[in-house]
mmCIF file of the N, C-alpha and C atoms, coordinates in Angstrom:
data_MODEL
# 
_entry.id   MODEL 
# 
loop_
_atom_site.group_PDB 
_atom_site.id 
_atom_site.type_symbol 
_atom_site.label_atom_id 
_atom_site.label_alt_id 
_atom_site.label_comp_id 
_atom_site.label_asym_id 
_atom_site.label_entity_id 
_atom_site.label_seq_id 
_atom_site.pdbx_PDB_ins_code 
_atom_site.Cartn_x 
_atom_site.Cartn_y 
_atom_site.Cartn_z 
_atom_site.occupancy 
_atom_site.B_iso_or_equiv 
_atom_site.pdbx_formal_charge 
_atom_site.auth_seq_id 
_atom_site.auth_comp_id 
_atom_site.auth_asym_id 
_atom_site.auth_atom_id 
_atom_site.pdbx_PDB_model_num 
ATOM 1   N N  . UNK A 1 1  ? -1.619  3.946   -3.189  1.00 0.00 ? 1  UNK A N  1 
ATOM 2   C CA . UNK A 1 1  ? -2.273  4.401   -2.004  1.00 0.00 ? 1  UNK A CA 1 
ATOM 3   C C  . UNK A 1 1  ? -1.451  3.901   -0.826  1.00 0.00 ? 1  UNK A C  1 
ATOM 4   N N  . UNK A 1 2  ? -1.180  4.778   0.120   1.00 0.00 ? 2  UNK A N  1 
ATOM 5   C CA . UNK A 1 2  ? -0.404  4.437   1.304   1.00 0.00 ? 2  UNK A CA 1 
ATOM 6   C C  . UNK A 1 2  ? -1.287  4.655   2.526   1.00 0.00 ? 2  UNK A C  1 
ATOM 7   N N  . UNK A 1 3  ? -1.270  3.680   3.434   1.00 0.00 ? 3  UNK A N  1 
ATOM 8   C CA . UNK A 1 3  ? -2.078  3.792   4.652   1.00 0.00 ? 3  UNK A CA 1 
ATOM 9   C C  . UNK A 1 3  ? -1.256  3.369   5.857   1.00 0.00 ? 3  UNK A C  1 
ATOM 10  N N  . UNK A 1 4  ? -1.678  3.852   7.023   1.00 0.00 ? 4  UNK A N  1 
ATOM 11  C CA . UNK A 1 4  ? -1.095  3.420   8.277   1.00 0.00 ? 4  UNK A CA 1 
ATOM 12  C C  . UNK A 1 4  ? -1.836  2.194   8.787   1.00 0.00 ? 4  UNK A C  1 
ATOM 13  N N  . UNK A 1 5  ? -1.078  1.185   9.177   1.00 0.00 ? 5  UNK A N  1 
ATOM 14  C CA . UNK A 1 5  ? -1.629  -0.066  9.688   1.00 0.00 ? 5  UNK A CA 1 
ATOM 15  C C  . UNK A 1 5  ? -1.273  -0.151  11.168  1.00 0.00 ? 5  UNK A C  1 
ATOM 16  N N  . UNK A 1 6  ? -2.243  -0.509  12.021  1.00 0.00 ? 6  UNK A N  1 
ATOM 17  C CA . UNK A 1 6  ? -1.947  -0.590  13.456  1.00 0.00 ? 6  UNK A CA 1 
ATOM 18  C C  . UNK A 1 6  ? -0.745  -1.494  13.739  1.00 0.00 ? 6  UNK A C  1 
ATOM 19  N N  . UNK A 1 7  ? 0.116   -1.033  14.643  1.00 0.00 ? 7  UNK A N  1 
ATOM 20  C CA . UNK A 1 7  ? 1.318   -1.767  15.021  1.00 0.00 ? 7  UNK A CA 1 
ATOM 21  C C  . UNK A 1 7  ? 1.503   -1.631  16.526  1.00 0.00 ? 7  UNK A C  1 
ATOM 22  N N  . UNK A 1 8  ? 1.626   -2.740  17.228  1.00 0.00 ? 8  UNK A N  1 
ATOM 23  C CA . UNK A 1 8  ? 1.744   -2.701  18.684  1.00 0.00 ? 8  UNK A CA 1 
ATOM 24  C C  . UNK A 1 8  ? 2.996   -1.977  19.149  1.00 0.00 ? 8  UNK A C  1 
ATOM 25  N N  . UNK A 1 9  ? 4.094   -2.141  18.440  1.00 0.00 ? 9  UNK A N  1 
ATOM 26  C CA . UNK A 1 9  ? 5.353   -1.534  18.870  1.00 0.00 ? 9  UNK A CA 1 
ATOM 27  C C  . UNK A 1 9  ? 5.438   -0.047  18.528  1.00 0.00 ? 9  UNK A C  1 
ATOM 28  N N  . UNK A 1 10 ? 5.056   0.330   17.305  1.00 0.00 ? 10 UNK A N  1 
ATOM 29  C CA . UNK A 1 10 ? 5.240   1.697   16.831  1.00 0.00 ? 10 UNK A CA 1 
ATOM 30  C C  . UNK A 1 10 ? 3.950   2.513   16.755  1.00 0.00 ? 10 UNK A C  1 
ATOM 31  N N  . UNK A 1 11 ? 2.823   1.898   17.009  1.00 0.00 ? 11 UNK A N  1 
ATOM 32  C CA . UNK A 1 11 ? 1.545   2.596   16.862  1.00 0.00 ? 11 UNK A CA 1 
ATOM 33  C C  . UNK A 1 11 ? 0.956   2.363   15.479  1.00 0.00 ? 11 UNK A C  1 
ATOM 34  N N  . UNK A 1 12 ? 1.759   2.621   14.456  1.00 0.00 ? 12 UNK A N  1 
ATOM 35  C CA . UNK A 1 12 ? 1.381   2.345   13.070  1.00 0.00 ? 12 UNK A CA 1 
ATOM 36  C C  . UNK A 1 12 ? 2.637   2.064   12.258  1.00 0.00 ? 12 UNK A C  1 
ATOM 37  N N  . UNK A 1 13 ? 2.465   1.312   11.189  1.00 0.00 ? 13 UNK A N  1 
ATOM 38  C CA . UNK A 1 13 ? 3.516   1.176   10.190  1.00 0.00 ? 13 UNK A CA 1 
ATOM 39  C C  . UNK A 1 13 ? 2.882   1.424   8.819   1.00 0.00 ? 13 UNK A C  1 
ATOM 40  N N  . UNK A 1 14 ? 3.716   1.690   7.844   1.00 0.00 ? 14 UNK A N  1 
ATOM 41  C CA . UNK A 1 14 ? 3.227   2.075   6.524   1.00 0.00 ? 14 UNK A CA 1 
ATOM 42  C C  . UNK A 1 14 ? 3.160   0.862   5.601   1.00 0.00 ? 14 UNK A C  1 
ATOM 43  N N  . UNK A 1 15 ? 2.021   0.731   4.936   1.00 0.00 ? 15 UNK A N  1 
ATOM 44  C CA . UNK A 1 15 ? 1.874   -0.256  3.867   1.00 0.00 ? 15 UNK A CA 1 
ATOM 45  C C  . UNK A 1 15 ? 1.226   0.435   2.683   1.00 0.00 ? 15 UNK A C  1 
ATOM 46  N N  . UNK A 1 16 ? 1.437   -0.104  1.507   1.00 0.00 ? 16 UNK A N  1 
ATOM 47  C CA . UNK A 1 16 ? 0.919   0.525   0.291   1.00 0.00 ? 16 UNK A CA 1 
ATOM 48  C C  . UNK A 1 16 ? 0.271   -0.512  -0.610  1.00 0.00 ? 16 UNK A C  1 
ATOM 49  N N  . UNK A 1 17 ? -0.655  -0.029  -1.409  1.00 0.00 ? 17 UNK A N  1 
ATOM 50  C CA . UNK A 1 17 ? -1.272  -0.850  -2.451  1.00 0.00 ? 17 UNK A CA 1 
ATOM 51  C C  . UNK A 1 17 ? -1.175  -0.060  -3.749  1.00 0.00 ? 17 UNK A C  1 
ATOM 52  N N  . UNK A 1 18 ? -0.808  -0.720  -4.809  1.00 0.00 ? 18 UNK A N  1 
ATOM 53  C CA . UNK A 1 18 ? -0.701  -0.081  -6.119  1.00 0.00 ? 18 UNK A CA 1 
ATOM 54  C C  . UNK A 1 18 ? -1.573  -0.825  -7.120  1.00 0.00 ? 18 UNK A C  1 
ATOM 55  N N  . UNK A 1 19 ? -2.062  -0.079  -8.082  1.00 0.00 ? 19 UNK A N  1 
ATOM 56  C CA . UNK A 1 19 ? -2.797  -0.646  -9.210  1.00 0.00 ? 19 UNK A CA 1 
ATOM 57  C C  . UNK A 1 19 ? -1.938  -0.359  -10.444 1.00 0.00 ? 19 UNK A C  1 
ATOM 58  N N  . UNK A 1 20 ? -1.520  -1.407  -11.096 1.00 0.00 ? 20 UNK A N  1 
ATOM 59  C CA . UNK A 1 20 ? -0.646  -1.260  -12.257 1.00 0.00 ? 20 UNK A CA 1 
ATOM 60  C C  . UNK A 1 20 ? -1.455  -0.958  -13.518 1.00 0.00 ? 20 UNK A C  1 
ATOM 61  N N  . UNK A 1 21 ? -0.821  -0.292  -14.434 1.00 0.00 ? 21 UNK A N  1 
ATOM 62  C CA . UNK A 1 21 ? -1.442  -0.084  -15.739 1.00 0.00 ? 21 UNK A CA 1 
ATOM 63  C C  . UNK A 1 21 ? -1.604  -1.430  -16.429 1.00 0.00 ? 21 UNK A C  1 
ATOM 64  N N  . UNK A 1 22 ? -2.581  -1.502  -17.297 1.00 0.00 ? 22 UNK A N  1 
ATOM 65  C CA . UNK A 1 22 ? -2.848  -2.742  -18.036 1.00 0.00 ? 22 UNK A CA 1 
ATOM 66  C C  . UNK A 1 22 ? -1.576  -3.212  -18.738 1.00 0.00 ? 22 UNK A C  1 
ATOM 67  N N  . UNK A 1 23 ? -1.217  -4.461  -18.528 1.00 0.00 ? 23 UNK A N  1 
ATOM 68  C CA . UNK A 1 23 ? -0.054  -5.056  -19.164 1.00 0.00 ? 23 UNK A CA 1 
ATOM 69  C C  . UNK A 1 23 ? 1.250   -4.865  -18.410 1.00 0.00 ? 23 UNK A C  1 
ATOM 70  N N  . UNK A 1 24 ? 1.243   -4.001  -17.399 1.00 0.00 ? 24 UNK A N  1 
ATOM 71  C CA . UNK A 1 24 ? 2.463   -3.751  -16.626 1.00 0.00 ? 24 UNK A CA 1 
ATOM 72  C C  . UNK A 1 24 ? 2.656   -4.832  -15.575 1.00 0.00 ? 24 UNK A C  1 
ATOM 73  N N  . UNK A 1 25 ? 3.907   -5.108  -15.251 1.00 0.00 ? 25 UNK A N  1 
ATOM 74  C CA . UNK A 1 25 ? 4.229   -6.046  -14.183 1.00 0.00 ? 25 UNK A CA 1 
ATOM 75  C C  . UNK A 1 25 ? 5.355   -5.458  -13.339 1.00 0.00 ? 25 UNK A C  1 
ATOM 76  N N  . UNK A 1 26 ? 5.368   -5.823  -12.086 1.00 0.00 ? 26 UNK A N  1 
ATOM 77  C CA . UNK A 1 26 ? 6.439   -5.411  -11.182 1.00 0.00 ? 26 UNK A CA 1 
ATOM 78  C C  . UNK A 1 26 ? 6.404   -6.329  -9.966  1.00 0.00 ? 26 UNK A C  1 
ATOM 79  N N  . UNK A 1 27 ? 7.559   -6.632  -9.452  1.00 0.00 ? 27 UNK A N  1 
ATOM 80  C CA . UNK A 1 27 ? 7.636   -7.377  -8.202  1.00 0.00 ? 27 UNK A CA 1 
ATOM 81  C C  . UNK A 1 27 ? 7.494   -6.364  -7.069  1.00 0.00 ? 27 UNK A C  1 
ATOM 82  N N  . UNK A 1 28 ? 6.602   -6.607  -6.118  1.00 0.00 ? 28 UNK A N  1 
ATOM 83  C CA . UNK A 1 28 ? 6.407   -5.650  -5.029  1.00 0.00 ? 28 UNK A CA 1 
ATOM 84  C C  . UNK A 1 28 ? 7.698   -5.276  -4.299  1.00 0.00 ? 28 UNK A C  1 
ATOM 85  N N  . UNK A 1 29 ? 8.574   -6.226  -4.069  1.00 0.00 ? 29 UNK A N  1 
ATOM 86  C CA . UNK A 1 29 ? 9.819   -5.911  -3.364  1.00 0.00 ? 29 UNK A CA 1 
ATOM 87  C C  . UNK A 1 29 ? 10.728  -5.032  -4.219  1.00 0.00 ? 29 UNK A C  1 
ATOM 88  N N  . UNK A 1 30 ? 10.727  -5.228  -5.526  1.00 0.00 ? 30 UNK A N  1 
ATOM 89  C CA . UNK A 1 30 ? 11.493  -4.380  -6.427  1.00 0.00 ? 30 UNK A CA 1 
ATOM 90  C C  . UNK A 1 30 ? 10.971  -2.941  -6.363  1.00 0.00 ? 30 UNK A C  1 
ATOM 91  N N  . UNK A 1 31 ? 9.656   -2.783  -6.344  1.00 0.00 ? 31 UNK A N  1 
ATOM 92  C CA . UNK A 1 31 ? 9.055   -1.461  -6.230  1.00 0.00 ? 31 UNK A CA 1 
ATOM 93  C C  . UNK A 1 31 ? 9.389   -0.830  -4.880  1.00 0.00 ? 31 UNK A C  1 
ATOM 94  N N  . UNK A 1 32 ? 9.358   -1.619  -3.821  1.00 0.00 ? 32 UNK A N  1 
ATOM 95  C CA . UNK A 1 32 ? 9.701   -1.128  -2.485  1.00 0.00 ? 32 UNK A CA 1 
ATOM 96  C C  . UNK A 1 32 ? 11.151  -0.639  -2.445  1.00 0.00 ? 32 UNK A C  1 
ATOM 97  N N  . UNK A 1 33 ? 12.053  -1.361  -3.057  1.00 0.00 ? 33 UNK A N  1 
ATOM 98  C CA . UNK A 1 33 ? 13.451  -0.950  -3.090  1.00 0.00 ? 33 UNK A CA 1 
ATOM 99  C C  . UNK A 1 33 ? 13.625  0.350   -3.888  1.00 0.00 ? 33 UNK A C  1 
ATOM 100 N N  . UNK A 1 34 ? 12.850  0.508   -4.950  1.00 0.00 ? 34 UNK A N  1 
ATOM 101 C CA . UNK A 1 34 ? 12.888  1.752   -5.724  1.00 0.00 ? 34 UNK A CA 1 
ATOM 102 C C  . UNK A 1 34 ? 12.441  2.925   -4.852  1.00 0.00 ? 34 UNK A C  1 
ATOM 103 N N  . UNK A 1 35 ? 11.354  2.739   -4.124  1.00 0.00 ? 35 UNK A N  1 
ATOM 104 C CA . UNK A 1 35 ? 10.869  3.794   -3.221  1.00 0.00 ? 35 UNK A CA 1 
ATOM 105 C C  . UNK A 1 35 ? 11.928  4.094   -2.170  1.00 0.00 ? 35 UNK A C  1 
ATOM 106 N N  . UNK A 1 36 ? 12.528  3.057   -1.612  1.00 0.00 ? 36 UNK A N  1 
ATOM 107 C CA . UNK A 1 36 ? 13.543  3.219   -0.564  1.00 0.00 ? 36 UNK A CA 1 
ATOM 108 C C  . UNK A 1 36 ? 14.744  4.010   -1.069  1.00 0.00 ? 36 UNK A C  1 
ATOM 109 N N  . UNK A 1 37 ? 15.072  3.867   -2.330  1.00 0.00 ? 37 UNK A N  1 
ATOM 110 C CA . UNK A 1 37 ? 16.200  4.594   -2.897  1.00 0.00 ? 37 UNK A CA 1 
ATOM 111 C C  . UNK A 1 37 ? 15.912  6.091   -3.024  1.00 0.00 ? 37 UNK A C  1 
ATOM 112 N N  . UNK A 1 38 ? 14.619  6.470   -3.007  1.00 0.00 ? 38 UNK A N  1 
ATOM 113 C CA . UNK A 1 38 ? 14.245  7.870   -3.197  1.00 0.00 ? 38 UNK A CA 1 
ATOM 114 C C  . UNK A 1 38 ? 13.673  8.539   -1.946  1.00 0.00 ? 38 UNK A C  1 
ATOM 115 N N  . UNK A 1 39 ? 13.275  7.766   -0.969  1.00 0.00 ? 39 UNK A N  1 
ATOM 116 C CA . UNK A 1 39 ? 12.718  8.312   0.273   1.00 0.00 ? 39 UNK A CA 1 
ATOM 117 C C  . UNK A 1 39 ? 13.464  7.736   1.465   1.00 0.00 ? 39 UNK A C  1 
ATOM 118 N N  . UNK A 1 40 ? 13.437  8.443   2.562   1.00 0.00 ? 40 UNK A N  1 
ATOM 119 C CA . UNK A 1 40 ? 14.088  7.906   3.753   1.00 0.00 ? 40 UNK A CA 1 
ATOM 120 C C  . UNK A 1 40 ? 13.306  6.691   4.271   1.00 0.00 ? 40 UNK A C  1 
ATOM 121 N N  . UNK A 1 41 ? 13.961  5.896   5.078   1.00 0.00 ? 41 UNK A N  1 
ATOM 122 C CA . UNK A 1 41 ? 13.398  4.638   5.547   1.00 0.00 ? 41 UNK A CA 1 
ATOM 123 C C  . UNK A 1 41 ? 12.060  4.778   6.243   1.00 0.00 ? 41 UNK A C  1 
ATOM 124 N N  . UNK A 1 42 ? 11.877  5.850   7.016   1.00 0.00 ? 42 UNK A N  1 
ATOM 125 C CA . UNK A 1 42 ? 10.628  6.022   7.753   1.00 0.00 ? 42 UNK A CA 1 
ATOM 126 C C  . UNK A 1 42 ? 9.445   6.310   6.837   1.00 0.00 ? 42 UNK A C  1 
ATOM 127 N N  . UNK A 1 43 ? 9.699   6.658   5.590   1.00 0.00 ? 43 UNK A N  1 
ATOM 128 C CA . UNK A 1 43 ? 8.625   6.923   4.628   1.00 0.00 ? 43 UNK A CA 1 
ATOM 129 C C  . UNK A 1 43 ? 8.451   5.796   3.625   1.00 0.00 ? 43 UNK A C  1 
ATOM 130 N N  . UNK A 1 44 ? 9.244   4.755   3.754   1.00 0.00 ? 44 UNK A N  1 
ATOM 131 C CA . UNK A 1 44 ? 9.166   3.613   2.847   1.00 0.00 ? 44 UNK A CA 1 
ATOM 132 C C  . UNK A 1 44 ? 8.180   2.593   3.397   1.00 0.00 ? 44 UNK A C  1 
ATOM 133 N N  . UNK A 1 45 ? 7.198   2.172   2.604   1.00 0.00 ? 45 UNK A N  1 
ATOM 134 C CA . UNK A 1 45 ? 6.251   1.162   3.080   1.00 0.00 ? 45 UNK A CA 1 
ATOM 135 C C  . UNK A 1 45 ? 6.961   -0.130  3.477   1.00 0.00 ? 45 UNK A C  1 
ATOM 136 N N  . UNK A 1 46 ? 6.473   -0.744  4.548   1.00 0.00 ? 46 UNK A N  1 
ATOM 137 C CA . UNK A 1 46 ? 7.005   -2.038  4.963   1.00 0.00 ? 46 UNK A CA 1 
ATOM 138 C C  . UNK A 1 46 ? 6.639   -3.121  3.958   1.00 0.00 ? 46 UNK A C  1 
ATOM 139 N N  . UNK A 1 47 ? 5.518   -2.917  3.280   1.00 0.00 ? 47 UNK A N  1 
ATOM 140 C CA . UNK A 1 47 ? 5.052   -3.899  2.300   1.00 0.00 ? 47 UNK A CA 1 
ATOM 141 C C  . UNK A 1 47 ? 4.244   -3.179  1.236   1.00 0.00 ? 47 UNK A C  1 
ATOM 142 N N  . UNK A 1 48 ? 4.348   -3.642  0.005   1.00 0.00 ? 48 UNK A N  1 
ATOM 143 C CA . UNK A 1 48 ? 3.557   -3.106  -1.095  1.00 0.00 ? 48 UNK A CA 1 
ATOM 144 C C  . UNK A 1 48 ? 2.791   -4.268  -1.723  1.00 0.00 ? 48 UNK A C  1 
ATOM 145 N N  . UNK A 1 49 ? 1.494   -4.065  -1.868  1.00 0.00 ? 49 UNK A N  1 
ATOM 146 C CA . UNK A 1 49 ? 0.628   -5.069  -2.488  1.00 0.00 ? 49 UNK A CA 1 
ATOM 147 C C  . UNK A 1 49 ? 0.188   -4.567  -3.855  1.00 0.00 ? 49 UNK A C  1 
ATOM 148 N N  . UNK A 1 50 ? 0.008   -5.479  -4.790  1.00 0.00 ? 50 UNK A N  1 
ATOM 149 C CA . UNK A 1 50 ? -0.496  -5.133  -6.121  1.00 0.00 ? 50 UNK A CA 1 
ATOM 150 C C  . UNK A 1 50 ? -1.958  -5.569  -6.180  1.00 0.00 ? 50 UNK A C  1 
ATOM 151 N N  . UNK A 1 51 ? -2.829  -4.615  -6.439  1.00 0.00 ? 51 UNK A N  1 
ATOM 152 C CA . UNK A 1 51 ? -4.274  -4.866  -6.500  1.00 0.00 ? 51 UNK A CA 1 
ATOM 153 C C  . UNK A 1 51 ? -4.801  -4.585  -7.902  1.00 0.00 ? 51 UNK A C  1 
ATOM 154 N N  . UNK A 1 52 ? -5.949  -5.189  -8.204  1.00 0.00 ? 52 UNK A N  1 
ATOM 155 C CA . UNK A 1 52 ? -6.640  -4.897  -9.457  1.00 0.00 ? 52 UNK A CA 1 
ATOM 156 C C  . UNK A 1 52 ? -7.308  -3.529  -9.398  1.00 0.00 ? 52 UNK A C  1 
ATOM 157 N N  . UNK A 1 53 ? -7.789  -3.160  -8.200  1.00 0.00 ? 53 UNK A N  1 
ATOM 158 C CA . UNK A 1 53 ? -8.430  -1.868  -7.993  1.00 0.00 ? 53 UNK A CA 1 
ATOM 159 C C  . UNK A 1 53 ? -8.427  -1.533  -6.508  1.00 0.00 ? 53 UNK A C  1 
ATOM 160 N N  . UNK A 1 54 ? -8.562  -0.261  -6.194  1.00 0.00 ? 54 UNK A N  1 
ATOM 161 C CA . UNK A 1 54 ? -8.673  0.165   -4.800  1.00 0.00 ? 54 UNK A CA 1 
ATOM 162 C C  . UNK A 1 54 ? -10.150 0.400   -4.505  1.00 0.00 ? 54 UNK A C  1 
ATOM 163 N N  . UNK A 1 55 ? -10.554 0.209   -3.248  1.00 0.00 ? 55 UNK A N  1 
ATOM 164 C CA . UNK A 1 55 ? -11.968 0.425   -2.915  1.00 0.00 ? 55 UNK A CA 1 
ATOM 165 C C  . UNK A 1 55 ? -12.330 1.911   -3.034  1.00 0.00 ? 55 UNK A C  1 
ATOM 166 N N  . UNK A 1 56 ? -13.408 2.183   -3.744  1.00 0.00 ? 56 UNK A N  1 
ATOM 167 C CA . UNK A 1 56 ? -13.851 3.568   -3.965  1.00 0.00 ? 56 UNK A CA 1 
ATOM 168 C C  . UNK A 1 56 ? -15.335 3.705   -3.657  1.00 0.00 ? 56 UNK A C  1 
ATOM 169 N N  . UNK A 1 57 ? -15.712 4.912   -3.249  1.00 0.00 ? 57 UNK A N  1 
ATOM 170 C CA . UNK A 1 57 ? -17.122 5.224   -3.019  1.00 0.00 ? 57 UNK A CA 1 
ATOM 171 C C  . UNK A 1 57 ? -17.809 5.455   -4.363  1.00 0.00 ? 57 UNK A C  1 
ATOM 172 N N  . UNK A 1 58 ? -19.111 5.662   -4.313  1.00 0.00 ? 58 UNK A N  1 
ATOM 173 C CA . UNK A 1 58 ? -19.865 5.957   -5.536  1.00 0.00 ? 58 UNK A CA 1 
ATOM 174 C C  . UNK A 1 58 ? -19.393 7.255   -6.195  1.00 0.00 ? 58 UNK A C  1 
ATOM 175 N N  . UNK A 1 59 ? -18.780 8.128   -5.406  1.00 0.00 ? 59 UNK A N  1 
ATOM 176 C CA . UNK A 1 59 ? -18.273 9.393   -5.936  1.00 0.00 ? 59 UNK A CA 1 
ATOM 177 C C  . UNK A 1 59 ? -16.834 9.274   -6.436  1.00 0.00 ? 59 UNK A C  1 
ATOM 178 N N  . UNK A 1 60 ? -16.227 8.075   -6.292  1.00 0.00 ? 60 UNK A N  1 
ATOM 179 C CA . UNK A 1 60 ? -14.877 7.846   -6.777  1.00 0.00 ? 60 UNK A CA 1 
ATOM 180 C C  . UNK A 1 60 ? -13.779 8.090   -5.760  1.00 0.00 ? 60 UNK A C  1 
ATOM 181 N N  . UNK A 1 61 ? -14.157 8.451   -4.528  1.00 0.00 ? 61 UNK A N  1 
ATOM 182 C CA . UNK A 1 61 ? -13.143 8.675   -3.494  1.00 0.00 ? 61 UNK A CA 1 
ATOM 183 C C  . UNK A 1 61 ? -12.664 7.338   -2.931  1.00 0.00 ? 61 UNK A C  1 
ATOM 184 N N  . UNK A 1 62 ? -11.378 7.264   -2.618  1.00 0.00 ? 62 UNK A N  1 
ATOM 185 C CA . UNK A 1 62 ? -10.820 6.044   -2.027  1.00 0.00 ? 62 UNK A CA 1 
ATOM 186 C C  . UNK A 1 62 ? -11.387 5.876   -0.618  1.00 0.00 ? 62 UNK A C  1 
ATOM 187 N N  . UNK A 1 63 ? -11.811 4.671   -0.313  1.00 0.00 ? 63 UNK A N  1 
ATOM 188 C CA . UNK A 1 63 ? -12.339 4.353   1.021   1.00 0.00 ? 63 UNK A CA 1 
ATOM 189 C C  . UNK A 1 63 ? -11.196 3.715   1.806   1.00 0.00 ? 63 UNK A C  1 
ATOM 190 N N  . UNK A 1 64 ? -10.497 4.546   2.580   1.00 0.00 ? 64 UNK A N  1 
ATOM 191 C CA . UNK A 1 64 ? -9.280  4.115   3.260   1.00 0.00 ? 64 UNK A CA 1 
ATOM 192 C C  . UNK A 1 64 ? -9.539  3.002   4.272   1.00 0.00 ? 64 UNK A C  1 
ATOM 193 N N  . UNK A 1 65 ? -10.628 3.071   5.021   1.00 0.00 ? 65 UNK A N  1 
ATOM 194 C CA . UNK A 1 65 ? -10.872 2.037   6.036   1.00 0.00 ? 65 UNK A CA 1 
ATOM 195 C C  . UNK A 1 65 ? -11.069 0.668   5.387   1.00 0.00 ? 65 UNK A C  1 
ATOM 196 N N  . UNK A 1 66 ? -11.693 0.634   4.216   1.00 0.00 ? 66 UNK A N  1 
ATOM 197 C CA . UNK A 1 66 ? -11.846 -0.638  3.497   1.00 0.00 ? 66 UNK A CA 1 
ATOM 198 C C  . UNK A 1 66 ? -10.495 -1.115  2.975   1.00 0.00 ? 66 UNK A C  1 
ATOM 199 N N  . UNK A 1 67 ? -9.664  -0.181  2.561   1.00 0.00 ? 67 UNK A N  1 
ATOM 200 C CA . UNK A 1 67 ? -8.326  -0.543  2.094   1.00 0.00 ? 67 UNK A CA 1 
ATOM 201 C C  . UNK A 1 67 ? -7.515  -1.134  3.239   1.00 0.00 ? 67 UNK A C  1 
ATOM 202 N N  . UNK A 1 68 ? -7.589  -0.515  4.418   1.00 0.00 ? 68 UNK A N  1 
ATOM 203 C CA . UNK A 1 68 ? -6.880  -1.042  5.593   1.00 0.00 ? 68 UNK A CA 1 
ATOM 204 C C  . UNK A 1 68 ? -7.382  -2.438  5.908   1.00 0.00 ? 68 UNK A C  1 
ATOM 205 N N  . UNK A 1 69 ? -8.694  -2.627  5.916   1.00 0.00 ? 69 UNK A N  1 
ATOM 206 C CA . UNK A 1 69 ? -9.262  -3.955  6.183   1.00 0.00 ? 69 UNK A CA 1 
ATOM 207 C C  . UNK A 1 69 ? -8.771  -4.969  5.156   1.00 0.00 ? 69 UNK A C  1 
ATOM 208 N N  . UNK A 1 70 ? -8.709  -4.559  3.909   1.00 0.00 ? 70 UNK A N  1 
ATOM 209 C CA . UNK A 1 70 ? -8.246  -5.458  2.841   1.00 0.00 ? 70 UNK A CA 1 
ATOM 210 C C  . UNK A 1 70 ? -6.765  -5.799  3.047   1.00 0.00 ? 70 UNK A C  1 
ATOM 211 N N  . UNK A 1 71 ? -5.957  -4.812  3.399   1.00 0.00 ? 71 UNK A N  1 
ATOM 212 C CA . UNK A 1 71 ? -4.536  -5.063  3.660   1.00 0.00 ? 71 UNK A CA 1 
ATOM 213 C C  . UNK A 1 71 ? -4.375  -5.985  4.854   1.00 0.00 ? 71 UNK A C  1 
ATOM 214 N N  . UNK A 1 72 ? -5.125  -5.760  5.907   1.00 0.00 ? 72 UNK A N  1 
ATOM 215 C CA . UNK A 1 72 ? -5.044  -6.622  7.084   1.00 0.00 ? 72 UNK A CA 1 
ATOM 216 C C  . UNK A 1 72 ? -5.438  -8.057  6.775   1.00 0.00 ? 72 UNK A C  1 
ATOM 217 N N  . UNK A 1 73 ? -6.310  -8.232  5.790   1.00 0.00 ? 73 UNK A N  1 
ATOM 218 C CA . UNK A 1 73 ? -6.698  -9.573  5.358   1.00 0.00 ? 73 UNK A CA 1 
ATOM 219 C C  . UNK A 1 73 ? -5.587  -10.298 4.633   1.00 0.00 ? 73 UNK A C  1 
ATOM 220 N N  . UNK A 1 74 ? -4.542  -9.575  4.185   1.00 0.00 ? 74 UNK A N  1 
ATOM 221 C CA . UNK A 1 74 ? -3.407  -10.180 3.496   1.00 0.00 ? 74 UNK A CA 1 
ATOM 222 C C  . UNK A 1 74 ? -2.242  -10.471 4.432   1.00 0.00 ? 74 UNK A C  1 
ATOM 223 N N  . UNK A 1 75 ? -2.416  -10.215 5.709   1.00 0.00 ? 75 UNK A N  1 
ATOM 224 C CA . UNK A 1 75 ? -1.311  -10.420 6.667   1.00 0.00 ? 75 UNK A CA 1 
ATOM 225 C C  . UNK A 1 75 ? -1.091  -11.899 6.892   1.00 0.00 ? 75 UNK A C  1 
# 
């Protein structure tokens, strides 16, 4: 999941949260470098966090504002 995070200089910057498959491991910076190799810099998240789960509504939709709040709590 990729979201825009408020940024004083640019208005927003990109951050991402991923949920890994059971038993999988990855270093967030390694994953970021992989993304950077395939997308231009402006589309590459500034930071990638690994989460156990993303916040979802009762209907299963991702709750982006809760995700942003959770990401901001990791700053």
